[in-house]
TIDRENNU-965848 format. One record per residue (C-alpha): residue in one letter; x, y, z; residue number from 0; chain. Coordinates in steps of 0.1 Angstrom, whole numbers. Layout:
% residues N
<node><res>a</res><xx>X</xx><yy>Y</yy><zz>Z</zz><n>NUM</n><chain>A</chain></node>
...
This chain:
% residues 269
<node><res>m</res><xx>-261</xx><yy>133</yy><zz>-231</zz><n>0</n><chain>A</chain></node>
<node><res>s</res><xx>-256</xx><yy>149</yy><zz>-197</zz><n>1</n><chain>A</chain></node>
<node><res>d</res><xx>-229</xx><yy>178</yy><zz>-194</zz><n>2</n><chain>A</chain></node>
<node><res>i</res><xx>-220</xx><yy>167</yy><zz>-155</zz><n>3</n><chain>A</chain></node>
<node><res>p</res><xx>-187</xx><yy>156</yy><zz>-153</zz><n>4</n><chain>A</chain></node>
<node><res>i</res><xx>-182</xx><yy>119</yy><zz>-142</zz><n>5</n><chain>A</chain></node>
<node><res>e</res><xx>-158</xx><yy>121</yy><zz>-110</zz><n>6</n><chain>A</chain></node>
<node><res>p</res><xx>-129</xx><yy>101</yy><zz>-111</zz><n>7</n><chain>A</chain></node>
<node><res>l</res><xx>-129</xx><yy>69</yy><zz>-91</zz><n>8</n><chain>A</chain></node>
<node><res>v</res><xx>-91</xx><yy>77</yy><zz>-80</zz><n>9</n><chain>A</chain></node>
<node><res>l</res><xx>-78</xx><yy>110</yy><zz>-73</zz><n>10</n><chain>A</chain></node>
<node><res>k</res><xx>-42</xx><yy>121</yy><zz>-80</zz><n>11</n><chain>A</chain></node>
<node><res>e</res><xx>-24</xx><yy>149</yy><zz>-66</zz><n>12</n><chain>A</chain></node>
<node><res>q</res><xx>15</xx><yy>152</yy><zz>-68</zz><n>13</n><chain>A</chain></node>
<node><res>r</res><xx>31</xx><yy>173</yy><zz>-40</zz><n>14</n><chain>A</chain></node>
<node><res>g</res><xx>63</xx><yy>178</yy><zz>-46</zz><n>15</n><chain>A</chain></node>
<node><res>a</res><xx>81</xx><yy>141</yy><zz>-54</zz><n>16</n><chain>A</chain></node>
<node><res>v</res><xx>49</xx><yy>127</yy><zz>-36</zz><n>17</n><chain>A</chain></node>
<node><res>l</res><xx>22</xx><yy>113</yy><zz>-55</zz><n>18</n><chain>A</chain></node>
<node><res>v</res><xx>-13</xx><yy>113</yy><zz>-34</zz><n>19</n><chain>A</chain></node>
<node><res>l</res><xx>-41</xx><yy>87</yy><zz>-46</zz><n>20</n><chain>A</chain></node>
<node><res>t</res><xx>-73</xx><yy>91</yy><zz>-31</zz><n>21</n><chain>A</chain></node>
<node><res>f</res><xx>-102</xx><yy>60</yy><zz>-35</zz><n>22</n><chain>A</chain></node>
<node><res>n</res><xx>-132</xx><yy>82</yy><zz>-47</zz><n>23</n><chain>A</chain></node>
<node><res>r</res><xx>-162</xx><yy>66</yy><zz>-36</zz><n>24</n><chain>A</chain></node>
<node><res>p</res><xx>-172</xx><yy>85</yy><zz>-7</zz><n>25</n><chain>A</chain></node>
<node><res>d</res><xx>-210</xx><yy>77</yy><zz>-8</zz><n>26</n><chain>A</chain></node>
<node><res>r</res><xx>-199</xx><yy>39</yy><zz>-7</zz><n>27</n><chain>A</chain></node>
<node><res>l</res><xx>-171</xx><yy>42</yy><zz>17</zz><n>28</n><chain>A</chain></node>
<node><res>n</res><xx>-148</xx><yy>34</yy><zz>-10</zz><n>29</n><chain>A</chain></node>
<node><res>a</res><xx>-161</xx><yy>1</yy><zz>-18</zz><n>30</n><chain>A</chain></node>
<node><res>w</res><xx>-138</xx><yy>-17</yy><zz>-40</zz><n>31</n><chain>A</chain></node>
<node><res>t</res><xx>-150</xx><yy>-22</yy><zz>-80</zz><n>32</n><chain>A</chain></node>
<node><res>d</res><xx>-131</xx><yy>-34</yy><zz>-109</zz><n>33</n><chain>A</chain></node>
<node><res>a</res><xx>-133</xx><yy>1</yy><zz>-122</zz><n>34</n><chain>A</chain></node>
<node><res>l</res><xx>-119</xx><yy>18</yy><zz>-91</zz><n>35</n><chain>A</chain></node>
<node><res>e</res><xx>-91</xx><yy>-11</yy><zz>-92</zz><n>36</n><chain>A</chain></node>
<node><res>d</res><xx>-81</xx><yy>-4</yy><zz>-131</zz><n>37</n><chain>A</chain></node>
<node><res>e</res><xx>-76</xx><yy>36</yy><zz>-120</zz><n>38</n><chain>A</chain></node>
<node><res>y</res><xx>-58</xx><yy>26</yy><zz>-92</zz><n>39</n><chain>A</chain></node>
<node><res>f</res><xx>-37</xx><yy>1</yy><zz>-109</zz><n>40</n><chain>A</chain></node>
<node><res>s</res><xx>-30</xx><yy>23</yy><zz>-138</zz><n>41</n><chain>A</chain></node>
<node><res>a</res><xx>-24</xx><yy>51</yy><zz>-114</zz><n>42</n><chain>A</chain></node>
<node><res>l</res><xx>7</xx><yy>29</yy><zz>-98</zz><n>43</n><chain>A</chain></node>
<node><res>d</res><xx>17</xx><yy>19</yy><zz>-132</zz><n>44</n><chain>A</chain></node>
<node><res>a</res><xx>25</xx><yy>56</yy><zz>-142</zz><n>45</n><chain>A</chain></node>
<node><res>a</res><xx>37</xx><yy>64</yy><zz>-109</zz><n>46</n><chain>A</chain></node>
<node><res>e</res><xx>64</xx><yy>38</yy><zz>-115</zz><n>47</n><chain>A</chain></node>
<node><res>q</res><xx>72</xx><yy>51</yy><zz>-151</zz><n>48</n><chain>A</chain></node>
<node><res>d</res><xx>75</xx><yy>90</yy><zz>-137</zz><n>49</n><chain>A</chain></node>
<node><res>p</res><xx>109</xx><yy>94</yy><zz>-124</zz><n>50</n><chain>A</chain></node>
<node><res>t</res><xx>97</xx><yy>126</yy><zz>-105</zz><n>51</n><chain>A</chain></node>
<node><res>v</res><xx>75</xx><yy>104</yy><zz>-83</zz><n>52</n><chain>A</chain></node>
<node><res>r</res><xx>98</xx><yy>90</yy><zz>-54</zz><n>53</n><chain>A</chain></node>
<node><res>a</res><xx>71</xx><yy>77</yy><zz>-32</zz><n>54</n><chain>A</chain></node>
<node><res>v</res><xx>33</xx><yy>72</yy><zz>-33</zz><n>55</n><chain>A</chain></node>
<node><res>v</res><xx>5</xx><yy>79</yy><zz>-4</zz><n>56</n><chain>A</chain></node>
<node><res>v</res><xx>-27</xx><yy>60</yy><zz>-7</zz><n>57</n><chain>A</chain></node>
<node><res>t</res><xx>-57</xx><yy>69</yy><zz>14</zz><n>58</n><chain>A</chain></node>
<node><res>g</res><xx>-97</xx><yy>74</yy><zz>11</zz><n>59</n><chain>A</chain></node>
<node><res>a</res><xx>-119</xx><yy>99</yy><zz>3</zz><n>60</n><chain>A</chain></node>
<node><res>g</res><xx>-146</xx><yy>109</yy><zz>32</zz><n>61</n><chain>A</chain></node>
<node><res>r</res><xx>-153</xx><yy>86</yy><zz>62</zz><n>62</n><chain>A</chain></node>
<node><res>g</res><xx>-138</xx><yy>55</yy><zz>48</zz><n>63</n><chain>A</chain></node>
<node><res>f</res><xx>-104</xx><yy>39</yy><zz>36</zz><n>64</n><chain>A</chain></node>
<node><res>c</res><xx>-121</xx><yy>10</yy><zz>20</zz><n>65</n><chain>A</chain></node>
<node><res>a</res><xx>-150</xx><yy>-7</yy><zz>29</zz><n>66</n><chain>A</chain></node>
<node><res>g</res><xx>-140</xx><yy>-39</yy><zz>10</zz><n>67</n><chain>A</chain></node>
<node><res>a</res><xx>-157</xx><yy>-54</yy><zz>-22</zz><n>68</n><chain>A</chain></node>
<node><res>d</res><xx>-189</xx><yy>-38</yy><zz>-33</zz><n>69</n><chain>A</chain></node>
<node><res>l</res><xx>-218</xx><yy>-60</yy><zz>-16</zz><n>70</n><chain>A</chain></node>
<node><res>r</res><xx>-239</xx><yy>-54</yy><zz>-47</zz><n>71</n><chain>A</chain></node>
<node><res>r</res><xx>-209</xx><yy>-66</yy><zz>-69</zz><n>72</n><chain>A</chain></node>
<node><res>l</res><xx>-207</xx><yy>-96</yy><zz>-45</zz><n>73</n><chain>A</chain></node>
<node><res>q</res><xx>-248</xx><yy>-101</yy><zz>-47</zz><n>74</n><chain>A</chain></node>
<node><res>l</res><xx>-245</xx><yy>-104</yy><zz>-81</zz><n>75</n><chain>A</chain></node>
<node><res>a</res><xx>-217</xx><yy>-130</yy><zz>-85</zz><n>76</n><chain>A</chain></node>
<node><res>s</res><xx>-235</xx><yy>-150</yy><zz>-58</zz><n>77</n><chain>A</chain></node>
<node><res>e</res><xx>-266</xx><yy>-150</yy><zz>-79</zz><n>78</n><chain>A</chain></node>
<node><res>s</res><xx>-248</xx><yy>-159</yy><zz>-108</zz><n>79</n><chain>A</chain></node>
<node><res>r</res><xx>-225</xx><yy>-185</yy><zz>-91</zz><n>80</n><chain>A</chain></node>
<node><res>q</res><xx>-197</xx><yy>-168</yy><zz>-112</zz><n>81</n><chain>A</chain></node>
<node><res>t</res><xx>-162</xx><yy>-170</yy><zz>-94</zz><n>82</n><chain>A</chain></node>
<node><res>e</res><xx>-139</xx><yy>-136</yy><zz>-99</zz><n>83</n><chain>A</chain></node>
<node><res>s</res><xx>-112</xx><yy>-163</yy><zz>-109</zz><n>84</n><chain>A</chain></node>
<node><res>e</res><xx>-130</xx><yy>-164</yy><zz>-141</zz><n>85</n><chain>A</chain></node>
<node><res>t</res><xx>-130</xx><yy>-127</yy><zz>-150</zz><n>86</n><chain>A</chain></node>
<node><res>p</res><xx>-96</xx><yy>-118</yy><zz>-169</zz><n>87</n><chain>A</chain></node>
<node><res>r</res><xx>-79</xx><yy>-92</yy><zz>-151</zz><n>88</n><chain>A</chain></node>
<node><res>p</res><xx>-51</xx><yy>-71</yy><zz>-167</zz><n>89</n><chain>A</chain></node>
<node><res>r</res><xx>-30</xx><yy>-70</yy><zz>-139</zz><n>90</n><chain>A</chain></node>
<node><res>p</res><xx>-31</xx><yy>-97</yy><zz>-108</zz><n>91</n><chain>A</chain></node>
<node><res>r</res><xx>-50</xx><yy>-80</yy><zz>-76</zz><n>92</n><chain>A</chain></node>
<node><res>h</res><xx>-16</xx><yy>-80</yy><zz>-57</zz><n>93</n><chain>A</chain></node>
<node><res>r</res><xx>-2</xx><yy>-52</yy><zz>-79</zz><n>94</n><chain>A</chain></node>
<node><res>p</res><xx>5</xx><yy>-28</yy><zz>-51</zz><n>95</n><chain>A</chain></node>
<node><res>l</res><xx>34</xx><yy>-51</yy><zz>-39</zz><n>96</n><chain>A</chain></node>
<node><res>s</res><xx>53</xx><yy>-50</yy><zz>-67</zz><n>97</n><chain>A</chain></node>
<node><res>l</res><xx>56</xx><yy>-14</yy><zz>-69</zz><n>98</n><chain>A</chain></node>
<node><res>q</res><xx>90</xx><yy>-4</yy><zz>-71</zz><n>99</n><chain>A</chain></node>
<node><res>k</res><xx>90</xx><yy>27</yy><zz>-50</zz><n>100</n><chain>A</chain></node>
<node><res>p</res><xx>74</xx><yy>31</yy><zz>-11</zz><n>101</n><chain>A</chain></node>
<node><res>l</res><xx>38</xx><yy>30</yy><zz>-8</zz><n>102</n><chain>A</chain></node>
<node><res>i</res><xx>25</xx><yy>47</yy><zz>23</zz><n>103</n><chain>A</chain></node>
<node><res>g</res><xx>-11</xx><yy>41</yy><zz>36</zz><n>104</n><chain>A</chain></node>
<node><res>a</res><xx>-30</xx><yy>65</yy><zz>54</zz><n>105</n><chain>A</chain></node>
<node><res>v</res><xx>-62</xx><yy>45</yy><zz>68</zz><n>106</n><chain>A</chain></node>
<node><res>n</res><xx>-85</xx><yy>74</yy><zz>78</zz><n>107</n><chain>A</chain></node>
<node><res>g</res><xx>-117</xx><yy>53</yy><zz>83</zz><n>108</n><chain>A</chain></node>
<node><res>a</res><xx>-134</xx><yy>17</yy><zz>75</zz><n>109</n><chain>A</chain></node>
<node><res>a</res><xx>-109</xx><yy>-10</yy><zz>62</zz><n>110</n><chain>A</chain></node>
<node><res>a</res><xx>-127</xx><yy>-43</yy><zz>54</zz><n>111</n><chain>A</chain></node>
<node><res>g</res><xx>-122</xx><yy>-73</yy><zz>34</zz><n>112</n><chain>A</chain></node>
<node><res>l</res><xx>-100</xx><yy>-63</yy><zz>4</zz><n>113</n><chain>A</chain></node>
<node><res>g</res><xx>-101</xx><yy>-29</yy><zz>17</zz><n>114</n><chain>A</chain></node>
<node><res>l</res><xx>-77</xx><yy>-42</yy><zz>46</zz><n>115</n><chain>A</chain></node>
<node><res>i</res><xx>-61</xx><yy>-62</yy><zz>22</zz><n>116</n><chain>A</chain></node>
<node><res>q</res><xx>-51</xx><yy>-33</yy><zz>0</zz><n>117</n><chain>A</chain></node>
<node><res>a</res><xx>-37</xx><yy>-14</yy><zz>33</zz><n>118</n><chain>A</chain></node>
<node><res>l</res><xx>-20</xx><yy>-46</yy><zz>40</zz><n>119</n><chain>A</chain></node>
<node><res>y</res><xx>-1</xx><yy>-43</yy><zz>7</zz><n>120</n><chain>A</chain></node>
<node><res>c</res><xx>9</xx><yy>-9</yy><zz>17</zz><n>121</n><chain>A</chain></node>
<node><res>d</res><xx>48</xx><yy>-10</yy><zz>30</zz><n>122</n><chain>A</chain></node>
<node><res>i</res><xx>42</xx><yy>15</yy><zz>60</zz><n>123</n><chain>A</chain></node>
<node><res>r</res><xx>4</xx><yy>22</yy><zz>72</zz><n>124</n><chain>A</chain></node>
<node><res>f</res><xx>-6</xx><yy>55</yy><zz>93</zz><n>125</n><chain>A</chain></node>
<node><res>i</res><xx>-41</xx><yy>51</yy><zz>109</zz><n>126</n><chain>A</chain></node>
<node><res>v</res><xx>-63</xx><yy>71</yy><zz>130</zz><n>127</n><chain>A</chain></node>
<node><res>p</res><xx>-81</xx><yy>57</yy><zz>165</zz><n>128</n><chain>A</chain></node>
<node><res>e</res><xx>-116</xx><yy>55</yy><zz>153</zz><n>129</n><chain>A</chain></node>
<node><res>a</res><xx>-107</xx><yy>36</yy><zz>121</zz><n>130</n><chain>A</chain></node>
<node><res>k</res><xx>-129</xx><yy>3</yy><zz>120</zz><n>131</n><chain>A</chain></node>
<node><res>i</res><xx>-107</xx><yy>-30</yy><zz>108</zz><n>132</n><chain>A</chain></node>
<node><res>t</res><xx>-121</xx><yy>-63</yy><zz>101</zz><n>133</n><chain>A</chain></node>
<node><res>t</res><xx>-113</xx><yy>-91</yy><zz>79</zz><n>134</n><chain>A</chain></node>
<node><res>a</res><xx>-147</xx><yy>-101</yy><zz>72</zz><n>135</n><chain>A</chain></node>
<node><res>f</res><xx>-146</xx><yy>-128</yy><zz>49</zz><n>136</n><chain>A</chain></node>
<node><res>a</res><xx>-155</xx><yy>-160</yy><zz>75</zz><n>137</n><chain>A</chain></node>
<node><res>q</res><xx>-189</xx><yy>-138</yy><zz>81</zz><n>138</n><chain>A</chain></node>
<node><res>r</res><xx>-196</xx><yy>-135</yy><zz>41</zz><n>139</n><chain>A</chain></node>
<node><res>g</res><xx>-191</xx><yy>-173</yy><zz>35</zz><n>140</n><chain>A</chain></node>
<node><res>l</res><xx>-155</xx><yy>-164</yy><zz>18</zz><n>141</n><chain>A</chain></node>
<node><res>i</res><xx>-119</xx><yy>-176</yy><zz>22</zz><n>142</n><chain>A</chain></node>
<node><res>a</res><xx>-88</xx><yy>-154</yy><zz>31</zz><n>143</n><chain>A</chain></node>
<node><res>e</res><xx>-83</xx><yy>-140</yy><zz>-3</zz><n>144</n><chain>A</chain></node>
<node><res>y</res><xx>-56</xx><yy>-121</yy><zz>-22</zz><n>145</n><chain>A</chain></node>
<node><res>g</res><xx>-26</xx><yy>-133</yy><zz>0</zz><n>146</n><chain>A</chain></node>
<node><res>i</res><xx>-40</xx><yy>-123</yy><zz>34</zz><n>147</n><chain>A</chain></node>
<node><res>a</res><xx>-33</xx><yy>-157</yy><zz>44</zz><n>148</n><chain>A</chain></node>
<node><res>w</res><xx>2</xx><yy>-149</yy><zz>39</zz><n>149</n><chain>A</chain></node>
<node><res>l</res><xx>5</xx><yy>-114</yy><zz>46</zz><n>150</n><chain>A</chain></node>
<node><res>l</res><xx>-12</xx><yy>-115</yy><zz>83</zz><n>151</n><chain>A</chain></node>
<node><res>p</res><xx>12</xx><yy>-140</yy><zz>99</zz><n>152</n><chain>A</chain></node>
<node><res>r</res><xx>39</xx><yy>-122</yy><zz>87</zz><n>153</n><chain>A</chain></node>
<node><res>i</res><xx>28</xx><yy>-91</yy><zz>105</zz><n>154</n><chain>A</chain></node>
<node><res>l</res><xx>12</xx><yy>-105</yy><zz>134</zz><n>155</n><chain>A</chain></node>
<node><res>g</res><xx>20</xx><yy>-137</yy><zz>141</zz><n>156</n><chain>A</chain></node>
<node><res>t</res><xx>0</xx><yy>-171</yy><zz>136</zz><n>157</n><chain>A</chain></node>
<node><res>g</res><xx>-23</xx><yy>-169</yy><zz>162</zz><n>158</n><chain>A</chain></node>
<node><res>r</res><xx>-34</xx><yy>-133</yy><zz>162</zz><n>159</n><chain>A</chain></node>
<node><res>a</res><xx>-39</xx><yy>-136</yy><zz>122</zz><n>160</n><chain>A</chain></node>
<node><res>l</res><xx>-60</xx><yy>-167</yy><zz>129</zz><n>161</n><chain>A</chain></node>
<node><res>d</res><xx>-79</xx><yy>-149</yy><zz>153</zz><n>162</n><chain>A</chain></node>
<node><res>l</res><xx>-86</xx><yy>-121</yy><zz>129</zz><n>163</n><chain>A</chain></node>
<node><res>l</res><xx>-95</xx><yy>-142</yy><zz>102</zz><n>164</n><chain>A</chain></node>
<node><res>f</res><xx>-116</xx><yy>-170</yy><zz>120</zz><n>165</n><chain>A</chain></node>
<node><res>s</res><xx>-136</xx><yy>-141</yy><zz>142</zz><n>166</n><chain>A</chain></node>
<node><res>s</res><xx>-139</xx><yy>-111</yy><zz>119</zz><n>167</n><chain>A</chain></node>
<node><res>r</res><xx>-143</xx><yy>-91</yy><zz>151</zz><n>168</n><chain>A</chain></node>
<node><res>m</res><xx>-137</xx><yy>-55</yy><zz>144</zz><n>169</n><chain>A</chain></node>
<node><res>l</res><xx>-107</xx><yy>-36</yy><zz>156</zz><n>170</n><chain>A</chain></node>
<node><res>t</res><xx>-105</xx><yy>4</yy><zz>159</zz><n>171</n><chain>A</chain></node>
<node><res>g</res><xx>-74</xx><yy>18</yy><zz>145</zz><n>172</n><chain>A</chain></node>
<node><res>t</res><xx>-58</xx><yy>22</yy><zz>183</zz><n>173</n><chain>A</chain></node>
<node><res>e</res><xx>-62</xx><yy>-20</yy><zz>187</zz><n>174</n><chain>A</chain></node>
<node><res>a</res><xx>-46</xx><yy>-23</yy><zz>151</zz><n>175</n><chain>A</chain></node>
<node><res>h</res><xx>-18</xx><yy>0</yy><zz>162</zz><n>176</n><chain>A</chain></node>
<node><res>a</res><xx>-13</xx><yy>-19</yy><zz>194</zz><n>177</n><chain>A</chain></node>
<node><res>i</res><xx>-9</xx><yy>-51</yy><zz>177</zz><n>178</n><chain>A</chain></node>
<node><res>g</res><xx>13</xx><yy>-40</yy><zz>149</zz><n>179</n><chain>A</chain></node>
<node><res>l</res><xx>-12</xx><yy>-38</yy><zz>121</zz><n>180</n><chain>A</chain></node>
<node><res>a</res><xx>-3</xx><yy>-2</yy><zz>115</zz><n>181</n><chain>A</chain></node>
<node><res>e</res><xx>30</xx><yy>15</yy><zz>124</zz><n>182</n><chain>A</chain></node>
<node><res>f</res><xx>17</xx><yy>50</yy><zz>133</zz><n>183</n><chain>A</chain></node>
<node><res>l</res><xx>-13</xx><yy>63</yy><zz>152</zz><n>184</n><chain>A</chain></node>
<node><res>v</res><xx>-23</xx><yy>96</yy><zz>147</zz><n>185</n><chain>A</chain></node>
<node><res>d</res><xx>-45</xx><yy>112</yy><zz>171</zz><n>186</n><chain>A</chain></node>
<node><res>d</res><xx>-61</xx><yy>142</yy><zz>152</zz><n>187</n><chain>A</chain></node>
<node><res>p</res><xx>-78</xx><yy>126</yy><zz>117</zz><n>188</n><chain>A</chain></node>
<node><res>d</res><xx>-71</xx><yy>163</yy><zz>102</zz><n>189</n><chain>A</chain></node>
<node><res>e</res><xx>-32</xx><yy>155</yy><zz>106</zz><n>190</n><chain>A</chain></node>
<node><res>l</res><xx>-33</xx><yy>121</yy><zz>92</zz><n>191</n><chain>A</chain></node>
<node><res>l</res><xx>-28</xx><yy>121</yy><zz>56</zz><n>192</n><chain>A</chain></node>
<node><res>d</res><xx>-3</xx><yy>154</yy><zz>63</zz><n>193</n><chain>A</chain></node>
<node><res>r</res><xx>18</xx><yy>132</yy><zz>85</zz><n>194</n><chain>A</chain></node>
<node><res>a</res><xx>19</xx><yy>104</yy><zz>58</zz><n>195</n><chain>A</chain></node>
<node><res>i</res><xx>31</xx><yy>125</yy><zz>34</zz><n>196</n><chain>A</chain></node>
<node><res>s</res><xx>55</xx><yy>145</yy><zz>56</zz><n>197</n><chain>A</chain></node>
<node><res>y</res><xx>68</xx><yy>108</yy><zz>60</zz><n>198</n><chain>A</chain></node>
<node><res>a</res><xx>70</xx><yy>99</yy><zz>25</zz><n>199</n><chain>A</chain></node>
<node><res>t</res><xx>85</xx><yy>135</yy><zz>15</zz><n>200</n><chain>A</chain></node>
<node><res>a</res><xx>113</xx><yy>126</yy><zz>41</zz><n>201</n><chain>A</chain></node>
<node><res>l</res><xx>123</xx><yy>93</yy><zz>22</zz><n>202</n><chain>A</chain></node>
<node><res>a</res><xx>119</xx><yy>109</yy><zz>-13</zz><n>203</n><chain>A</chain></node>
<node><res>s</res><xx>142</xx><yy>139</yy><zz>0</zz><n>204</n><chain>A</chain></node>
<node><res>t</res><xx>168</xx><yy>121</yy><zz>20</zz><n>205</n><chain>A</chain></node>
<node><res>c</res><xx>170</xx><yy>85</yy><zz>6</zz><n>206</n><chain>A</chain></node>
<node><res>s</res><xx>184</xx><yy>70</yy><zz>-26</zz><n>207</n><chain>A</chain></node>
<node><res>p</res><xx>156</xx><yy>63</yy><zz>-46</zz><n>208</n><chain>A</chain></node>
<node><res>k</res><xx>175</xx><yy>29</yy><zz>-58</zz><n>209</n><chain>A</chain></node>
<node><res>s</res><xx>187</xx><yy>24</yy><zz>-23</zz><n>210</n><chain>A</chain></node>
<node><res>l</res><xx>147</xx><yy>21</yy><zz>-18</zz><n>211</n><chain>A</chain></node>
<node><res>q</res><xx>137</xx><yy>-1</yy><zz>-43</zz><n>212</n><chain>A</chain></node>
<node><res>v</res><xx>165</xx><yy>-25</yy><zz>-32</zz><n>213</n><chain>A</chain></node>
<node><res>i</res><xx>157</xx><yy>-25</yy><zz>0</zz><n>214</n><chain>A</chain></node>
<node><res>k</res><xx>117</xx><yy>-30</yy><zz>-4</zz><n>215</n><chain>A</chain></node>
<node><res>s</res><xx>126</xx><yy>-60</yy><zz>-26</zz><n>216</n><chain>A</chain></node>
<node><res>q</res><xx>151</xx><yy>-76</yy><zz>-4</zz><n>217</n><chain>A</chain></node>
<node><res>v</res><xx>126</xx><yy>-76</yy><zz>25</zz><n>218</n><chain>A</chain></node>
<node><res>y</res><xx>96</xx><yy>-89</yy><zz>6</zz><n>219</n><chain>A</chain></node>
<node><res>q</res><xx>119</xx><yy>-117</yy><zz>-14</zz><n>220</n><chain>A</chain></node>
<node><res>a</res><xx>132</xx><yy>-127</yy><zz>20</zz><n>221</n><chain>A</chain></node>
<node><res>l</res><xx>99</xx><yy>-133</yy><zz>36</zz><n>222</n><chain>A</chain></node>
<node><res>q</res><xx>101</xx><yy>-162</yy><zz>11</zz><n>223</n><chain>A</chain></node>
<node><res>t</res><xx>135</xx><yy>-176</yy><zz>13</zz><n>224</n><chain>A</chain></node>
<node><res>d</res><xx>163</xx><yy>-186</yy><zz>38</zz><n>225</n><chain>A</chain></node>
<node><res>l</res><xx>187</xx><yy>-167</yy><zz>55</zz><n>226</n><chain>A</chain></node>
<node><res>a</res><xx>218</xx><yy>-180</yy><zz>34</zz><n>227</n><chain>A</chain></node>
<node><res>s</res><xx>198</xx><yy>-169</yy><zz>3</zz><n>228</n><chain>A</chain></node>
<node><res>a</res><xx>191</xx><yy>-136</yy><zz>20</zz><n>229</n><chain>A</chain></node>
<node><res>l</res><xx>228</xx><yy>-130</yy><zz>29</zz><n>230</n><chain>A</chain></node>
<node><res>l</res><xx>242</xx><yy>-138</yy><zz>-8</zz><n>231</n><chain>A</chain></node>
<node><res>r</res><xx>219</xx><yy>-117</yy><zz>-22</zz><n>232</n><chain>A</chain></node>
<node><res>a</res><xx>230</xx><yy>-87</yy><zz>3</zz><n>233</n><chain>A</chain></node>
<node><res>d</res><xx>268</xx><yy>-93</yy><zz>-5</zz><n>234</n><chain>A</chain></node>
<node><res>e</res><xx>261</xx><yy>-93</yy><zz>-40</zz><n>235</n><chain>A</chain></node>
<node><res>e</res><xx>237</xx><yy>-59</yy><zz>-37</zz><n>236</n><chain>A</chain></node>
<node><res>k</res><xx>261</xx><yy>-43</yy><zz>-10</zz><n>237</n><chain>A</chain></node>
<node><res>a</res><xx>288</xx><yy>-49</yy><zz>-41</zz><n>238</n><chain>A</chain></node>
<node><res>e</res><xx>267</xx><yy>-31</yy><zz>-68</zz><n>239</n><chain>A</chain></node>
<node><res>s</res><xx>259</xx><yy>-4</yy><zz>-42</zz><n>240</n><chain>A</chain></node>
<node><res>f</res><xx>297</xx><yy>3</yy><zz>-37</zz><n>241</n><chain>A</chain></node>
<node><res>r</res><xx>298</xx><yy>11</yy><zz>-73</zz><n>242</n><chain>A</chain></node>
<node><res>s</res><xx>271</xx><yy>36</yy><zz>-75</zz><n>243</n><chain>A</chain></node>
<node><res>d</res><xx>268</xx><yy>71</yy><zz>-82</zz><n>244</n><chain>A</chain></node>
<node><res>d</res><xx>242</xx><yy>74</yy><zz>-51</zz><n>245</n><chain>A</chain></node>
<node><res>f</res><xx>272</xx><yy>60</yy><zz>-28</zz><n>246</n><chain>A</chain></node>
<node><res>a</res><xx>291</xx><yy>85</yy><zz>-37</zz><n>247</n><chain>A</chain></node>
<node><res>e</res><xx>266</xx><yy>111</yy><zz>-34</zz><n>248</n><chain>A</chain></node>
<node><res>g</res><xx>256</xx><yy>95</yy><zz>1</zz><n>249</n><chain>A</chain></node>
<node><res>v</res><xx>290</xx><yy>101</yy><zz>15</zz><n>250</n><chain>A</chain></node>
<node><res>s</res><xx>300</xx><yy>132</yy><zz>0</zz><n>251</n><chain>A</chain></node>
<node><res>s</res><xx>270</xx><yy>148</yy><zz>14</zz><n>252</n><chain>A</chain></node>
<node><res>y</res><xx>272</xx><yy>134</yy><zz>47</zz><n>253</n><chain>A</chain></node>
<node><res>l</res><xx>310</xx><yy>146</yy><zz>50</zz><n>254</n><chain>A</chain></node>
<node><res>e</res><xx>299</xx><yy>180</yy><zz>34</zz><n>255</n><chain>A</chain></node>
<node><res>r</res><xx>272</xx><yy>185</yy><zz>58</zz><n>256</n><chain>A</chain></node>
<node><res>r</res><xx>244</xx><yy>193</yy><zz>29</zz><n>257</n><chain>A</chain></node>
<node><res>p</res><xx>213</xx><yy>177</yy><zz>19</zz><n>258</n><chain>A</chain></node>
<node><res>p</res><xx>220</xx><yy>148</yy><zz>-10</zz><n>259</n><chain>A</chain></node>
<node><res>s</res><xx>211</xx><yy>151</yy><zz>-44</zz><n>260</n><chain>A</chain></node>
<node><res>f</res><xx>200</xx><yy>114</yy><zz>-56</zz><n>261</n><chain>A</chain></node>
<node><res>a</res><xx>196</xx><yy>105</yy><zz>-93</zz><n>262</n><chain>A</chain></node>
<node><res>p</res><xx>157</xx><yy>96</yy><zz>-98</zz><n>263</n><chain>A</chain></node>
<node><res>l</res><xx>148</xx><yy>59</yy><zz>-102</zz><n>264</n><chain>A</chain></node>
<node><res>l</res><xx>152</xx><yy>48</yy><zz>-136</zz><n>265</n><chain>A</chain></node>
<node><res>p</res><xx>115</xx><yy>34</yy><zz>-153</zz><n>266</n><chain>A</chain></node>
<node><res>p</res><xx>114</xx><yy>-4</yy><zz>-151</zz><n>267</n><chain>A</chain></node>
<node><res>r</res><xx>119</xx><yy>-20</yy><zz>-188</zz><n>268</n><chain>A</chain></node>
C-alpha cells in the first residue's frame, strides 16, 4: 500500500468568517467528476451547518476554474449509452443554488460546460480578463444541461443566452464581464482571490446573516413568480424583520457609529 497521501479534490480554508473552497484537479483544469462533486457539495453542506461560516468563495487550482465534465467520463458514458440520469445522486446537481449563505465565484481561468454552470450557480462572480468561457454543449452533441437554459436568459436575456448556447463560442473574461456574465473584472490574476474574499468578508462583517439568507431566497423565488407574490412575501418578511434582534442591532450600531454585531445564522433543520 502506498504511503503517498491522496490530495483532496476540494481544498478548504477558512479565513475569518469566509470559507474558501478550491477545486483541486489542476492537471485536468479541474474537470468535473462525481467524486469532486461529492466533496464540493459535502463542503457546502458543512458550511451551511457551521455558524462561524457566513459566506463561501469558490475558485479553481492552477490555470482553470472548471473545464467542464471530464471528457474521459463522457467518452465512457457515450460508449455505454448510459445517461447520467440513470445514476442515483445523493444531492441534485443544482445544490449550490440552495445554499443559504452568499456564494461568491472567483473565476480564475477556463469555465466550460458544467464548469460554467457551477460558476453561474454562484450569486456573484469575479473574473480575470484571460478567463475562457464557453457553454460547449451543442458542439458535444449535448443539450443545455442542469438549468443553464433557465439561468442564462435571466442573466443575459434570451438572445444572448441563445447565442452562447447555439454557437458555443469562446468568450474571454473581459467579454463575459462586458455582457453581464460576471459582476467584477479583476485585471491582475494574483489579486482575484483576495478581491473575492474581501467582498465576502465585507458581507460577513457588515450584514445580518439572516437578512442575507432571506434576500437571497426572495430574489431566486421572485424569478419564478409574479410581482404580486413577491410584494406579498416582502411584506411578510419585513414584518418579521422589524421584530428581530438583528433589526435592533442594525439601527443601534448605525446610531452609535460602531460596527454591527449580528447573531450567526442558525443551521437549517
